[in-house]
Residue, then its C-alpha position, 0 to 999 in steps of 0.5 A: x258481690x255478684x251480678x244480681x247485686x244492685x249497682x248501689x254499693x258498687x257504683x259508689x265504690x268506683x264512681x269518680x269524685x267529679x262534678x261531671x255526671x259523664x265521668x261517673x263509672x257505673x259498675x255492676x260487679x267487683x270480685x276476685x278469684x284464684x285459678x290454676x295450681x295444684x296440691x302438694x304434700x311435703x314430708x321429711x323436713x325438720x321442725x323448728x321453734x319460732x317466735x312470731x311476736x316479740x315477747x311471745x312464747x316460741x311455737x313449734x313450726x312443722x313445714x310438713x303437710x299439704x299445700x296449694x301451690x302454683x295458683x294465680x290471682x285475678x281481680x275483675x271489675x265488670x261494667x253495668x253496660x260494657x261497650x266492648x264485646x269481650x273482657x280485657x285481661x291485663x297481664x304484667x311483666x317479670x318481677x312485677x304484679x297487677x299493680x302495673x295497670x292500677x294507679x301509676x306511681x305518680x298518683x295518676x290513674x292507670x290503664x285499668x281505669x282508662x279501659x274501664x272508662x273506654x267501656x271494657x270489663x277489666x281483669x287484672x291478675x298477679x301471675x304464679x309466684x307474684x303478689x296475692x298469688x303467693x309463692x311456694x317453698x324452694x327448692x322443694x317446690x320452686x326449684x330455684x331461689x328467688x331473684x330480686x331486681x335492683x333499682x339500677x337494673x330497672x333504671x337502665x333495663x327499663x330505658x329510663x336512663x343510660x347505663x351508669x346513670x343511676x345513683x342512690x341520690x335521686x338528684x344525681x340520676x340522669x334520665x335519657x333525653x326526652x324520656x317520659x317516665x315520671x322520674x320523680x316517682x321512680x322510687x315509688x314505682x320500685x316499691x312494686x318490685x317483687x321476687x321472681x323465679x327462673x324455673x316457673x315458666x311452665x307453671x305460670x303458663x299452665x295457670x294462664x291457660x286455665x285462666x283463659x278457659x275460665x273467663x274467655x272469650x276475651x282480649x289479652x293485653x300483656x307486658x314484657x315477660x307476659x308477652x310469651x305467656x300471651x303468645x302461647x295462650x293464644x296458640x293454646x286457645x285461638x277460639x278463646x283469645x279474640x285478640x292479643x296486644x303485646x307491649x314490648x315482649x321479652x320473648x316469643x314462640x318459635x316461628x313454626x308455632x304459627x304454622x297451619x294458620x290457626x291464628x288467622x282469626x286472632x289479630x296480634x299487635x306488638x308495640x315498642x317504645x323508644x330508645x330500643x337501639x340504645x339498649x343492649x338488652x332490648x336489641x337482643x329481645x326484639x328479633x324473636x317477636x319479629x320472627x314470630x310476627x312475620x310467621x303469623x303474617x305469612x299464615x294470613x293473620x293480622x300481625x301489626x307491629x308498632x314502633x312508636x317513634x316511627x309513628x311520631x310518638x317519642x319518649x316511651x320507656x319500657x313502662x310505657x303504661x306509666x309514662x306521661x303520654x300513656x293515655x295517648x298510647x292507650x287511646x291508640x290501642x283503643x282505636x286498634x281494638x275498635x278497628x278490629x271489630x272488638x267493640x259493640 
């Protein structure tokens, strides 16, 4: 469906089931596309016989031929009357997909819905190698094997519970005191986990940069591993990225990348949740973005740094867009965007 289509069908698709007319979401367009990637040809690989369905005859599978690889997937929802000047692009973190921003694992609406209701056209993507972007053969195309995060690793690294507190039985798990992730939905959350690779950063960045060229000017909101891709996308296209919001980045460019002041017109905001000091993982990740943000400020740019507990907002995990106070945090981000002149 495209912009010329009447609001009829699309309005039905995203209209909230509510008795209040004020809660109705008027949508002009819903769609999706793939962007980036390249054509690859493989040869010299052995064929084999495969039975695809029980009871069927084997079929010879030839893995040689032409493929499209290293593309990313994007879904968008455009409002009939957006209040924001630019679309908002939501980029996920490592081992995750665009589902991060959709319905929360406890069944409540996610930030996609929040920011649509705040007046933004919202784009949600699956990066190269994730979800509907698909992935390619390894080691022929992706040069390393996929990595899979365990539930224990997520429970601890996402600061839901302390080291050693994850148990197979949910009743035996111990959460950090005061943390706000809906722990009863943790197993449901982990169904979102997907494989990731350690050798595809360049391909992911290339696709994100093409994505920015296709749909921006825009505001980009990124999470975790996506932080470095967001920082670099802004560096590559400071005329296209009008603001960057980074939720707990796991990496950042070297400070010298900010030299020359080319990002003076691109306000940056980095947001951190709670329990950072109790995590050996995150204590090691924070300094890179601290140095980079300091370099942006030294060049005259807006580089705001939010330590949520110091702002009176406590209990947030690494998945703060899913925490019980996530709407409060989203409202703070909305105010920041308003203060930066990004709303009409």
